[in-house]
All heavy atoms as atom14 arrays in JSON, in Angstrom:
{
  "sequence": "MTTVKDLKVKGTSETLRRGTLVKNIRLTGRAGVIECNTKKVKGLVLRTEFLKKA",
  "atom14_mask": [
    [1, 1, 1, 1, 1, 1, 1, 1, 0, 0, 0, 0, 0, 0],
    [1, 1, 1, 1, 1, 1, 1, 0, 0, 0, 0, 0, 0, 0],
    [1, 1, 1, 1, 1, 1, 1, 0, 0, 0, 0, 0, 0, 0],
    [1, 1, 1, 1, 1, 1, 1, 0, 0, 0, 0, 0, 0, 0],
    [1, 1, 1, 1, 1, 1, 1, 1, 1, 0, 0, 0, 0, 0],
    [1, 1, 1, 1, 1, 1, 1, 1, 0, 0, 0, 0, 0, 0],
    [1, 1, 1, 1, 1, 1, 1, 1, 0, 0, 0, 0, 0, 0],
    [1, 1, 1, 1, 1, 1, 1, 1, 1, 0, 0, 0, 0, 0],
    [1, 1, 1, 1, 1, 1, 1, 0, 0, 0, 0, 0, 0, 0],
    [1, 1, 1, 1, 1, 1, 1, 1, 1, 0, 0, 0, 0, 0],
    [1, 1, 1, 1, 0, 0, 0, 0, 0, 0, 0, 0, 0, 0],
    [1, 1, 1, 1, 1, 1, 1, 0, 0, 0, 0, 0, 0, 0],
    [1, 1, 1, 1, 1, 1, 0, 0, 0, 0, 0, 0, 0, 0],
    [1, 1, 1, 1, 1, 1, 1, 1, 1, 0, 0, 0, 0, 0],
    [1, 1, 1, 1, 1, 1, 1, 0, 0, 0, 0, 0, 0, 0],
    [1, 1, 1, 1, 1, 1, 1, 1, 0, 0, 0, 0, 0, 0],
    [1, 1, 1, 1, 1, 1, 1, 1, 1, 1, 1, 0, 0, 0],
    [1, 1, 1, 1, 1, 1, 1, 1, 1, 1, 1, 0, 0, 0],
    [1, 1, 1, 1, 0, 0, 0, 0, 0, 0, 0, 0, 0, 0],
    [1, 1, 1, 1, 1, 1, 1, 0, 0, 0, 0, 0, 0, 0],
    [1, 1, 1, 1, 1, 1, 1, 1, 0, 0, 0, 0, 0, 0],
    [1, 1, 1, 1, 1, 1, 1, 0, 0, 0, 0, 0, 0, 0],
    [1, 1, 1, 1, 1, 1, 1, 1, 1, 0, 0, 0, 0, 0],
    [1, 1, 1, 1, 1, 1, 1, 1, 0, 0, 0, 0, 0, 0],
    [1, 1, 1, 1, 1, 1, 1, 1, 0, 0, 0, 0, 0, 0],
    [1, 1, 1, 1, 1, 1, 1, 1, 1, 1, 1, 0, 0, 0],
    [1, 1, 1, 1, 1, 1, 1, 1, 0, 0, 0, 0, 0, 0],
    [1, 1, 1, 1, 1, 1, 1, 0, 0, 0, 0, 0, 0, 0],
    [1, 1, 1, 1, 0, 0, 0, 0, 0, 0, 0, 0, 0, 0],
    [1, 1, 1, 1, 1, 1, 1, 1, 1, 1, 1, 0, 0, 0],
    [1, 1, 1, 1, 1, 0, 0, 0, 0, 0, 0, 0, 0, 0],
    [1, 1, 1, 1, 0, 0, 0, 0, 0, 0, 0, 0, 0, 0],
    [1, 1, 1, 1, 1, 1, 1, 0, 0, 0, 0, 0, 0, 0],
    [1, 1, 1, 1, 1, 1, 1, 1, 0, 0, 0, 0, 0, 0],
    [1, 1, 1, 1, 1, 1, 1, 1, 1, 0, 0, 0, 0, 0],
    [1, 1, 1, 1, 1, 1, 0, 0, 0, 0, 0, 0, 0, 0],
    [1, 1, 1, 1, 1, 1, 1, 1, 0, 0, 0, 0, 0, 0],
    [1, 1, 1, 1, 1, 1, 1, 0, 0, 0, 0, 0, 0, 0],
    [1, 1, 1, 1, 1, 1, 1, 1, 1, 0, 0, 0, 0, 0],
    [1, 1, 1, 1, 1, 1, 1, 1, 1, 0, 0, 0, 0, 0],
    [1, 1, 1, 1, 1, 1, 1, 0, 0, 0, 0, 0, 0, 0],
    [1, 1, 1, 1, 1, 1, 1, 1, 1, 0, 0, 0, 0, 0],
    [1, 1, 1, 1, 0, 0, 0, 0, 0, 0, 0, 0, 0, 0],
    [1, 1, 1, 1, 1, 1, 1, 1, 0, 0, 0, 0, 0, 0],
    [1, 1, 1, 1, 1, 1, 1, 0, 0, 0, 0, 0, 0, 0],
    [1, 1, 1, 1, 1, 1, 1, 1, 0, 0, 0, 0, 0, 0],
    [1, 1, 1, 1, 1, 1, 1, 1, 1, 1, 1, 0, 0, 0],
    [1, 1, 1, 1, 1, 1, 1, 0, 0, 0, 0, 0, 0, 0],
    [1, 1, 1, 1, 1, 1, 1, 1, 1, 0, 0, 0, 0, 0],
    [1, 1, 1, 1, 1, 1, 1, 1, 1, 1, 1, 0, 0, 0],
    [1, 1, 1, 1, 1, 1, 1, 1, 0, 0, 0, 0, 0, 0],
    [1, 1, 1, 1, 1, 1, 1, 1, 1, 0, 0, 0, 0, 0],
    [1, 1, 1, 1, 1, 1, 1, 1, 1, 0, 0, 0, 0, 0],
    [1, 1, 1, 1, 1, 0, 0, 0, 0, 0, 0, 0, 0, 0]
  ],
  "atom14_positions": [
    [[82.58, -18.88, 66.78], [81.29, -18.24, 66.9], [81.25, -17.49, 68.22], [81.93, -17.86, 69.17], [80.18, -19.28, 66.83], [80.16, -20.05, 65.54], [78.65, -20.94, 65.28], [77.77, -19.76, 64.31], [0.0, 0.0, 0.0], [0.0, 0.0, 0.0], [0.0, 0.0, 0.0], [0.0, 0.0, 0.0], [0.0, 0.0, 0.0], [0.0, 0.0, 0.0]],
    [[80.43, -16.47, 68.28], [80.28, -15.68, 69.49], [78.81, -15.54, 69.84], [77.94, -15.69, 68.98], [80.89, -14.27, 69.31], [80.23, -13.62, 68.23], [82.37, -14.33, 69.05], [0.0, 0.0, 0.0], [0.0, 0.0, 0.0], [0.0, 0.0, 0.0], [0.0, 0.0, 0.0], [0.0, 0.0, 0.0], [0.0, 0.0, 0.0], [0.0, 0.0, 0.0]],
    [[78.53, -15.24, 71.1], [77.15, -15.06, 71.55], [76.66, -13.67, 71.16], [77.42, -12.71, 71.12], [77.02, -15.25, 73.06], [77.89, -14.36, 73.73], [77.36, -16.67, 73.46], [0.0, 0.0, 0.0], [0.0, 0.0, 0.0], [0.0, 0.0, 0.0], [0.0, 0.0, 0.0], [0.0, 0.0, 0.0], [0.0, 0.0, 0.0], [0.0, 0.0, 0.0]],
    [[75.36, -13.57, 70.91], [74.75, -12.33, 70.47], [74.26, -11.5, 71.66], [74.24, -10.29, 71.61], [73.58, -12.63, 69.52], [72.84, -11.38, 69.12], [74.08, -13.35, 68.29], [0.0, 0.0, 0.0], [0.0, 0.0, 0.0], [0.0, 0.0, 0.0], [0.0, 0.0, 0.0], [0.0, 0.0, 0.0], [0.0, 0.0, 0.0], [0.0, 0.0, 0.0]],
    [[73.87, -12.17, 72.74], [73.36, -11.46, 73.92], [73.79, -12.19, 75.19], [74.31, -13.3, 75.12], [71.84, -11.32, 73.86], [71.08, -12.63, 73.91], [69.6, -12.41, 73.79], [68.88, -13.07, 74.93], [67.46, -12.8, 74.94], [0.0, 0.0, 0.0], [0.0, 0.0, 0.0], [0.0, 0.0, 0.0], [0.0, 0.0, 0.0], [0.0, 0.0, 0.0]],
    [[73.6, -11.56, 76.34], [73.94, -12.18, 77.62], [72.99, -13.34, 77.88], [71.78, -13.21, 77.73], [73.82, -11.17, 78.76], [74.86, -10.07, 78.67], [75.78, -10.16, 77.85], [74.74, -9.1, 79.45], [0.0, 0.0, 0.0], [0.0, 0.0, 0.0], [0.0, 0.0, 0.0], [0.0, 0.0, 0.0], [0.0, 0.0, 0.0], [0.0, 0.0, 0.0]],
    [[73.56, -14.49, 78.27], [72.77, -15.69, 78.52], [73.1, -16.24, 79.9], [74.26, -16.4, 80.25], [73.09, -16.77, 77.48], [72.83, -16.42, 76.02], [73.4, -17.5, 75.12], [71.34, -16.26, 75.78], [0.0, 0.0, 0.0], [0.0, 0.0, 0.0], [0.0, 0.0, 0.0], [0.0, 0.0, 0.0], [0.0, 0.0, 0.0], [0.0, 0.0, 0.0]],
    [[72.06, -16.54, 80.7], [72.25, -17.2, 81.98], [72.32, -18.7, 81.71], [71.55, -19.25, 80.93], [71.09, -16.9, 82.91], [71.05, -15.47, 83.34], [69.92, -15.23, 84.33], [69.9, -13.77, 84.74], [68.8, -13.49, 85.67], [0.0, 0.0, 0.0], [0.0, 0.0, 0.0], [0.0, 0.0, 0.0], [0.0, 0.0, 0.0], [0.0, 0.0, 0.0]],
    [[73.25, -19.38, 82.38], [73.44, -20.81, 82.18], [72.78, -21.55, 83.34], [73.13, -21.33, 84.5], [74.95, -21.16, 82.11], [75.14, -22.65, 81.9], [75.63, -20.37, 81.0], [0.0, 0.0, 0.0], [0.0, 0.0, 0.0], [0.0, 0.0, 0.0], [0.0, 0.0, 0.0], [0.0, 0.0, 0.0], [0.0, 0.0, 0.0], [0.0, 0.0, 0.0]],
    [[71.84, -22.44, 83.02], [71.15, -23.21, 84.05], [72.15, -24.15, 84.74], [73.01, -24.73, 84.1], [70.03, -24.06, 83.45], [68.82, -23.29, 83.07], [67.74, -24.25, 82.6], [66.49, -23.51, 82.24], [65.44, -24.44, 81.8], [0.0, 0.0, 0.0], [0.0, 0.0, 0.0], [0.0, 0.0, 0.0], [0.0, 0.0, 0.0], [0.0, 0.0, 0.0]],
    [[72.02, -24.3, 86.04], [72.86, -25.22, 86.79], [74.17, -24.63, 87.25], [74.91, -25.28, 87.97], [0.0, 0.0, 0.0], [0.0, 0.0, 0.0], [0.0, 0.0, 0.0], [0.0, 0.0, 0.0], [0.0, 0.0, 0.0], [0.0, 0.0, 0.0], [0.0, 0.0, 0.0], [0.0, 0.0, 0.0], [0.0, 0.0, 0.0], [0.0, 0.0, 0.0]],
    [[74.49, -23.42, 86.82], [75.71, -22.75, 87.27], [75.38, -21.3, 87.61], [74.3, -20.81, 87.3], [76.81, -22.75, 86.18], [76.39, -21.94, 85.09], [77.13, -24.13, 85.69], [0.0, 0.0, 0.0], [0.0, 0.0, 0.0], [0.0, 0.0, 0.0], [0.0, 0.0, 0.0], [0.0, 0.0, 0.0], [0.0, 0.0, 0.0], [0.0, 0.0, 0.0]],
    [[76.32, -20.63, 88.23], [76.12, -19.22, 88.54], [76.75, -18.34, 87.46], [76.83, -17.13, 87.62], [76.74, -18.9, 89.9], [78.13, -19.18, 89.88], [0.0, 0.0, 0.0], [0.0, 0.0, 0.0], [0.0, 0.0, 0.0], [0.0, 0.0, 0.0], [0.0, 0.0, 0.0], [0.0, 0.0, 0.0], [0.0, 0.0, 0.0], [0.0, 0.0, 0.0]],
    [[77.18, -18.95, 86.35], [77.84, -18.22, 85.28], [76.83, -17.54, 84.35], [75.73, -18.04, 84.14], [78.7, -19.17, 84.44], [79.86, -19.76, 85.17], [80.9, -18.73, 85.56], [81.12, -17.77, 84.8], [81.49, -18.89, 86.63], [0.0, 0.0, 0.0], [0.0, 0.0, 0.0], [0.0, 0.0, 0.0], [0.0, 0.0, 0.0], [0.0, 0.0, 0.0]],
    [[77.23, -16.42, 83.79], [76.47, -15.73, 82.75], [77.4, -15.55, 81.57], [78.49, -15.02, 81.71], [75.98, -14.36, 83.24], [75.13, -14.54, 84.36], [75.2, -13.65, 82.15], [0.0, 0.0, 0.0], [0.0, 0.0, 0.0], [0.0, 0.0, 0.0], [0.0, 0.0, 0.0], [0.0, 0.0, 0.0], [0.0, 0.0, 0.0], [0.0, 0.0, 0.0]],
    [[76.97, -16.01, 80.41], [77.76, -15.81, 79.2], [77.48, -14.41, 78.69], [76.35, -14.09, 78.34], [77.38, -16.84, 78.13], [77.67, -18.3, 78.45], [77.2, -19.17, 77.3], [79.13, -18.51, 78.73], [0.0, 0.0, 0.0], [0.0, 0.0, 0.0], [0.0, 0.0, 0.0], [0.0, 0.0, 0.0], [0.0, 0.0, 0.0], [0.0, 0.0, 0.0]],
    [[78.47, -13.57, 78.66], [78.33, -12.2, 78.2], [78.28, -12.15, 76.68], [78.76, -13.05, 76.0], [79.5, -11.34, 78.69], [79.59, -11.25, 80.18], [78.55, -10.33, 80.68], [78.65, -10.24, 82.14], [77.68, -9.72, 82.86], [76.59, -9.28, 82.3], [77.81, -9.66, 84.16], [0.0, 0.0, 0.0], [0.0, 0.0, 0.0], [0.0, 0.0, 0.0]],
    [[77.72, -11.08, 76.16], [77.68, -10.88, 74.72], [79.11, -10.84, 74.18], [79.97, -10.19, 74.73], [76.98, -9.57, 74.4], [76.81, -9.33, 72.92], [75.9, -8.16, 72.66], [76.21, -7.01, 73.48], [76.76, -5.88, 73.02], [77.07, -5.78, 71.75], [77.0, -4.88, 73.83], [0.0, 0.0, 0.0], [0.0, 0.0, 0.0], [0.0, 0.0, 0.0]],
    [[79.37, -11.59, 73.12], [80.69, -11.64, 72.53], [81.57, -12.76, 73.06], [82.72, -12.86, 72.68], [0.0, 0.0, 0.0], [0.0, 0.0, 0.0], [0.0, 0.0, 0.0], [0.0, 0.0, 0.0], [0.0, 0.0, 0.0], [0.0, 0.0, 0.0], [0.0, 0.0, 0.0], [0.0, 0.0, 0.0], [0.0, 0.0, 0.0], [0.0, 0.0, 0.0]],
    [[81.04, -13.62, 73.93], [81.81, -14.75, 74.45], [82.13, -15.73, 73.33], [81.25, -16.11, 72.55], [81.02, -15.49, 75.55], [80.73, -14.57, 76.6], [81.81, -16.66, 76.11], [0.0, 0.0, 0.0], [0.0, 0.0, 0.0], [0.0, 0.0, 0.0], [0.0, 0.0, 0.0], [0.0, 0.0, 0.0], [0.0, 0.0, 0.0], [0.0, 0.0, 0.0]],
    [[83.37, -16.14, 73.23], [83.81, -17.05, 72.19], [83.39, -18.48, 72.51], [83.61, -18.96, 73.62], [85.33, -16.98, 72.05], [85.96, -17.76, 70.92], [85.47, -17.24, 69.58], [87.46, -17.65, 70.99], [0.0, 0.0, 0.0], [0.0, 0.0, 0.0], [0.0, 0.0, 0.0], [0.0, 0.0, 0.0], [0.0, 0.0, 0.0], [0.0, 0.0, 0.0]],
    [[82.77, -19.15, 71.54], [82.3, -20.53, 71.68], [83.15, -21.41, 70.77], [83.32, -21.11, 69.6], [80.81, -20.62, 71.29], [80.33, -22.05, 71.33], [79.97, -19.75, 72.21], [0.0, 0.0, 0.0], [0.0, 0.0, 0.0], [0.0, 0.0, 0.0], [0.0, 0.0, 0.0], [0.0, 0.0, 0.0], [0.0, 0.0, 0.0], [0.0, 0.0, 0.0]],
    [[83.71, -22.49, 71.34], [84.6, -23.38, 70.58], [84.09, -24.81, 70.62], [83.15, -25.13, 71.34], [86.0, -23.35, 71.18], [86.7, -22.03, 71.04], [88.11, -22.13, 71.56], [88.87, -20.84, 71.32], [90.26, -20.96, 71.76], [0.0, 0.0, 0.0], [0.0, 0.0, 0.0], [0.0, 0.0, 0.0], [0.0, 0.0, 0.0], [0.0, 0.0, 0.0]],
    [[84.75, -25.68, 69.85], [84.45, -27.12, 69.79], [82.97, -27.37, 69.54], [82.29, -28.08, 70.29], [84.9, -27.82, 71.07], [86.38, -27.75, 71.27], [87.13, -27.54, 70.33], [86.82, -27.88, 72.51], [0.0, 0.0, 0.0], [0.0, 0.0, 0.0], [0.0, 0.0, 0.0], [0.0, 0.0, 0.0], [0.0, 0.0, 0.0], [0.0, 0.0, 0.0]],
    [[82.46, -26.82, 68.47], [81.04, -26.92, 68.13], [80.75, -28.28, 67.52], [81.44, -28.73, 66.61], [80.65, -25.79, 67.17], [80.87, -24.46, 67.86], [79.22, -25.94, 66.71], [80.8, -23.28, 66.94], [0.0, 0.0, 0.0], [0.0, 0.0, 0.0], [0.0, 0.0, 0.0], [0.0, 0.0, 0.0], [0.0, 0.0, 0.0], [0.0, 0.0, 0.0]],
    [[79.7, -28.94, 68.04], [79.24, -30.23, 67.54], [77.74, -30.15, 67.26], [77.0, -29.58, 68.07], [79.53, -31.34, 68.54], [81.01, -31.58, 68.77], [81.25, -32.59, 69.87], [80.68, -32.23, 71.16], [81.24, -31.38, 72.02], [82.36, -30.76, 71.72], [80.68, -31.13, 73.19], [0.0, 0.0, 0.0], [0.0, 0.0, 0.0], [0.0, 0.0, 0.0]],
    [[77.3, -30.72, 66.15], [75.88, -30.74, 65.82], [75.18, -31.82, 66.63], [75.77, -32.85, 66.97], [75.69, -31.01, 64.34], [76.28, -29.96, 63.39], [76.1, -30.43, 61.96], [75.65, -28.62, 63.61], [0.0, 0.0, 0.0], [0.0, 0.0, 0.0], [0.0, 0.0, 0.0], [0.0, 0.0, 0.0], [0.0, 0.0, 0.0], [0.0, 0.0, 0.0]],
    [[73.93, -31.6, 66.94], [73.11, -32.58, 67.65], [72.07, -33.14, 66.68], [72.01, -32.73, 65.53], [72.4, -31.95, 68.86], [71.52, -30.93, 68.4], [73.39, -31.36, 69.83], [0.0, 0.0, 0.0], [0.0, 0.0, 0.0], [0.0, 0.0, 0.0], [0.0, 0.0, 0.0], [0.0, 0.0, 0.0], [0.0, 0.0, 0.0], [0.0, 0.0, 0.0]],
    [[71.25, -34.02, 67.16], [70.19, -34.59, 66.34], [69.02, -33.64, 66.13], [68.17, -33.86, 65.27], [0.0, 0.0, 0.0], [0.0, 0.0, 0.0], [0.0, 0.0, 0.0], [0.0, 0.0, 0.0], [0.0, 0.0, 0.0], [0.0, 0.0, 0.0], [0.0, 0.0, 0.0], [0.0, 0.0, 0.0], [0.0, 0.0, 0.0], [0.0, 0.0, 0.0]],
    [[68.97, -32.57, 66.9], [67.86, -31.62, 66.81], [68.28, -30.42, 65.96], [69.41, -29.95, 66.04], [67.45, -31.13, 68.19], [66.94, -32.26, 69.08], [66.53, -31.74, 70.42], [67.73, -31.31, 71.15], [67.7, -30.69, 72.31], [66.56, -30.41, 72.89], [68.83, -30.34, 72.91], [0.0, 0.0, 0.0], [0.0, 0.0, 0.0], [0.0, 0.0, 0.0]],
    [[67.36, -29.91, 65.18], [67.63, -28.75, 64.34], [67.7, -27.49, 65.2], [66.89, -27.3, 66.11], [66.54, -28.58, 63.3], [0.0, 0.0, 0.0], [0.0, 0.0, 0.0], [0.0, 0.0, 0.0], [0.0, 0.0, 0.0], [0.0, 0.0, 0.0], [0.0, 0.0, 0.0], [0.0, 0.0, 0.0], [0.0, 0.0, 0.0], [0.0, 0.0, 0.0]],
    [[68.68, -26.64, 64.95], [68.79, -25.37, 65.65], [69.46, -25.45, 67.01], [69.44, -24.49, 67.76], [0.0, 0.0, 0.0], [0.0, 0.0, 0.0], [0.0, 0.0, 0.0], [0.0, 0.0, 0.0], [0.0, 0.0, 0.0], [0.0, 0.0, 0.0], [0.0, 0.0, 0.0], [0.0, 0.0, 0.0], [0.0, 0.0, 0.0], [0.0, 0.0, 0.0]],
    [[70.08, -26.6, 67.34], [70.72, -26.79, 68.64], [72.12, -27.37, 68.43], [72.3, -28.25, 67.61], [69.9, -27.75, 69.54], [70.56, -27.96, 70.88], [68.49, -27.2, 69.74], [0.0, 0.0, 0.0], [0.0, 0.0, 0.0], [0.0, 0.0, 0.0], [0.0, 0.0, 0.0], [0.0, 0.0, 0.0], [0.0, 0.0, 0.0], [0.0, 0.0, 0.0]],
    [[73.11, -26.83, 69.17], [74.47, -27.33, 69.07], [75.03, -27.6, 70.46], [74.53, -27.05, 71.44], [75.41, -26.33, 68.35], [75.47, -25.01, 69.12], [75.0, -26.12, 66.93], [76.6, -24.11, 68.71], [0.0, 0.0, 0.0], [0.0, 0.0, 0.0], [0.0, 0.0, 0.0], [0.0, 0.0, 0.0], [0.0, 0.0, 0.0], [0.0, 0.0, 0.0]],
    [[76.03, -28.47, 70.54], [76.8, -28.66, 71.76], [78.12, -27.93, 71.57], [78.69, -27.96, 70.49], [77.08, -30.14, 72.0], [75.88, -30.94, 72.41], [76.24, -32.38, 72.69], [77.38, -32.64, 73.14], [75.39, -33.24, 72.44], [0.0, 0.0, 0.0], [0.0, 0.0, 0.0], [0.0, 0.0, 0.0], [0.0, 0.0, 0.0], [0.0, 0.0, 0.0]],
    [[78.6, -27.27, 72.63], [79.83, -26.5, 72.49], [80.5, -26.33, 73.86], [79.96, -26.74, 74.88], [79.53, -25.14, 71.89], [78.34, -24.18, 72.83], [0.0, 0.0, 0.0], [0.0, 0.0, 0.0], [0.0, 0.0, 0.0], [0.0, 0.0, 0.0], [0.0, 0.0, 0.0], [0.0, 0.0, 0.0], [0.0, 0.0, 0.0], [0.0, 0.0, 0.0]],
    [[81.68, -25.73, 73.84], [82.42, -25.42, 75.05], [82.78, -23.94, 75.05], [83.01, -23.35, 73.99], [83.72, -26.22, 75.12], [83.48, -27.7, 75.28], [82.45, -28.11, 75.83], [84.4, -28.49, 74.82], [0.0, 0.0, 0.0], [0.0, 0.0, 0.0], [0.0, 0.0, 0.0], [0.0, 0.0, 0.0], [0.0, 0.0, 0.0], [0.0, 0.0, 0.0]],
    [[82.82, -23.36, 76.24], [83.36, -22.02, 76.42], [84.54, -22.14, 77.37], [84.86, -23.22, 77.84], [82.31, -21.04, 76.99], [81.91, -21.5, 78.27], [81.1, -20.94, 76.09], [0.0, 0.0, 0.0], [0.0, 0.0, 0.0], [0.0, 0.0, 0.0], [0.0, 0.0, 0.0], [0.0, 0.0, 0.0], [0.0, 0.0, 0.0], [0.0, 0.0, 0.0]],
    [[85.15, -21.03, 77.67], [86.32, -21.04, 78.54], [85.97, -21.54, 79.95], [86.73, -22.26, 80.57], [86.9, -19.64, 78.61], [88.31, -19.58, 79.09], [88.86, -18.18, 78.9], [90.35, -18.18, 79.1], [90.92, -16.85, 78.89], [0.0, 0.0, 0.0], [0.0, 0.0, 0.0], [0.0, 0.0, 0.0], [0.0, 0.0, 0.0], [0.0, 0.0, 0.0]],
    [[84.76, -21.21, 80.45], [84.37, -21.57, 81.81], [83.41, -22.74, 81.89], [83.39, -23.46, 82.88], [83.73, -20.36, 82.49], [84.68, -19.2, 82.66], [84.0, -18.05, 83.36], [84.95, -16.88, 83.52], [84.32, -15.76, 84.19], [0.0, 0.0, 0.0], [0.0, 0.0, 0.0], [0.0, 0.0, 0.0], [0.0, 0.0, 0.0], [0.0, 0.0, 0.0]],
    [[82.58, -22.95, 80.86], [81.54, -23.97, 80.89], [81.8, -24.99, 79.79], [81.93, -24.64, 78.63], [80.14, -23.34, 80.69], [79.07, -24.4, 80.8], [79.9, -22.23, 81.71], [0.0, 0.0, 0.0], [0.0, 0.0, 0.0], [0.0, 0.0, 0.0], [0.0, 0.0, 0.0], [0.0, 0.0, 0.0], [0.0, 0.0, 0.0], [0.0, 0.0, 0.0]],
    [[81.87, -26.27, 80.17], [82.09, -27.35, 79.22], [80.8, -28.12, 79.0], [79.98, -28.24, 79.9], [83.16, -28.32, 79.74], [84.46, -27.68, 80.16], [85.17, -27.04, 79.01], [86.5, -26.48, 79.48], [86.91, -25.33, 78.73], [0.0, 0.0, 0.0], [0.0, 0.0, 0.0], [0.0, 0.0, 0.0], [0.0, 0.0, 0.0], [0.0, 0.0, 0.0]],
    [[80.57, -28.63, 77.81], [79.39, -29.43, 77.51], [78.12, -28.62, 77.49], [77.08, -29.08, 77.93], [0.0, 0.0, 0.0], [0.0, 0.0, 0.0], [0.0, 0.0, 0.0], [0.0, 0.0, 0.0], [0.0, 0.0, 0.0], [0.0, 0.0, 0.0], [0.0, 0.0, 0.0], [0.0, 0.0, 0.0], [0.0, 0.0, 0.0], [0.0, 0.0, 0.0]],
    [[78.17, -27.44, 76.95], [77.03, -26.52, 76.93], [76.18, -26.78, 75.7], [76.71, -27.05, 74.62], [77.57, -25.09, 76.91], [76.62, -23.93, 77.06], [75.92, -23.99, 78.4], [77.39, -22.64, 76.94], [0.0, 0.0, 0.0], [0.0, 0.0, 0.0], [0.0, 0.0, 0.0], [0.0, 0.0, 0.0], [0.0, 0.0, 0.0], [0.0, 0.0, 0.0]],
    [[74.86, -26.72, 75.84], [73.95, -26.87, 74.71], [73.28, -25.52, 74.47], [72.65, -24.97, 75.35], [72.88, -27.95, 75.01], [71.89, -28.05, 73.86], [73.53, -29.28, 75.27], [0.0, 0.0, 0.0], [0.0, 0.0, 0.0], [0.0, 0.0, 0.0], [0.0, 0.0, 0.0], [0.0, 0.0, 0.0], [0.0, 0.0, 0.0], [0.0, 0.0, 0.0]],
    [[73.48, -24.99, 73.25], [72.95, -23.67, 72.91], [72.09, -23.74, 71.66], [72.32, -24.56, 70.78], [74.1, -22.69, 72.63], [74.92, -22.2, 73.8], [76.04, -21.31, 73.29], [74.06, -21.45, 74.79], [0.0, 0.0, 0.0], [0.0, 0.0, 0.0], [0.0, 0.0, 0.0], [0.0, 0.0, 0.0], [0.0, 0.0, 0.0], [0.0, 0.0, 0.0]],
    [[71.13, -22.82, 71.58], [70.35, -22.66, 70.36], [71.14, -21.76, 69.42], [71.8, -20.82, 69.84], [69.0, -22.03, 70.69], [68.16, -22.94, 71.56], [66.82, -22.35, 71.77], [66.19, -22.12, 70.48], [65.01, -22.61, 70.13], [64.34, -23.33, 70.97], [64.51, -22.36, 68.95], [0.0, 0.0, 0.0], [0.0, 0.0, 0.0], [0.0, 0.0, 0.0]],
    [[71.08, -22.05, 68.14], [71.87, -21.32, 67.16], [71.39, -19.89, 66.97], [72.15, -19.06, 66.47], [71.84, -22.04, 65.8], [70.49, -22.22, 65.39], [72.55, -23.37, 65.89], [0.0, 0.0, 0.0], [0.0, 0.0, 0.0], [0.0, 0.0, 0.0], [0.0, 0.0, 0.0], [0.0, 0.0, 0.0], [0.0, 0.0, 0.0], [0.0, 0.0, 0.0]],
    [[70.19, -19.55, 67.39], [69.69, -18.17, 67.23], [70.45, -17.19, 68.13], [70.37, -15.98, 67.91], [68.2, -18.11, 67.52], [67.84, -18.44, 68.95], [66.35, -18.6, 69.15], [65.77, -19.46, 68.47], [65.79, -17.88, 69.98], [0.0, 0.0, 0.0], [0.0, 0.0, 0.0], [0.0, 0.0, 0.0], [0.0, 0.0, 0.0], [0.0, 0.0, 0.0]],
    [[71.17, -17.67, 69.14], [71.93, -16.81, 70.03], [73.4, -16.7, 69.66], [74.19, -16.16, 70.41], [71.81, -17.31, 71.47], [70.39, -17.3, 71.98], [69.8, -18.47, 72.38], [69.68, -16.13, 72.07], [68.5, -18.47, 72.85], [68.38, -16.11, 72.54], [67.79, -17.29, 72.91], [0.0, 0.0, 0.0], [0.0, 0.0, 0.0], [0.0, 0.0, 0.0]],
    [[73.77, -17.23, 68.48], [75.16, -17.23, 68.04], [75.31, -16.53, 66.71], [74.38, -16.47, 65.91], [75.69, -18.66, 67.91], [75.67, -19.5, 69.16], [76.02, -20.93, 68.82], [76.63, -18.95, 70.18], [0.0, 0.0, 0.0], [0.0, 0.0, 0.0], [0.0, 0.0, 0.0], [0.0, 0.0, 0.0], [0.0, 0.0, 0.0], [0.0, 0.0, 0.0]],
    [[76.51, -15.97, 66.48], [76.83, -15.44, 65.16], [78.25, -15.83, 64.82], [79.07, -16.07, 65.7], [76.66, -13.93, 65.11], [77.71, -13.15, 65.87], [77.54, -11.67, 65.67], [78.66, -10.93, 66.38], [78.59, -9.52, 66.16], [0.0, 0.0, 0.0], [0.0, 0.0, 0.0], [0.0, 0.0, 0.0], [0.0, 0.0, 0.0], [0.0, 0.0, 0.0]],
    [[78.53, -15.89, 63.54], [79.85, -16.27, 63.07], [80.84, -15.14, 63.34], [80.55, -13.98, 63.05], [79.8, -16.59, 61.59], [81.0, -17.29, 61.07], [80.74, -17.74, 59.64], [81.92, -18.54, 59.15], [81.69, -19.02, 57.79], [0.0, 0.0, 0.0], [0.0, 0.0, 0.0], [0.0, 0.0, 0.0], [0.0, 0.0, 0.0], [0.0, 0.0, 0.0]],
    [[81.99, -15.47, 63.93], [82.97, -14.45, 64.28], [83.95, -14.19, 63.16], [84.25, -14.98, 62.36], [83.73, -14.86, 65.52], [0.0, 0.0, 0.0], [0.0, 0.0, 0.0], [0.0, 0.0, 0.0], [0.0, 0.0, 0.0], [0.0, 0.0, 0.0], [0.0, 0.0, 0.0], [0.0, 0.0, 0.0], [0.0, 0.0, 0.0], [0.0, 0.0, 0.0]]
  ]
}
């Protein structure tokens, strides 16, 4: 999956650019929210509305 728009990550100085590849996707107990990893940020929680299938 890839990101749809640029996202600022709380707690870090990183910004996920549009098109960043997201791997190791895990579902959470909440609807519309996933846990995932990117190349630079591990243990990231994202809303599914900011992702699209690559």
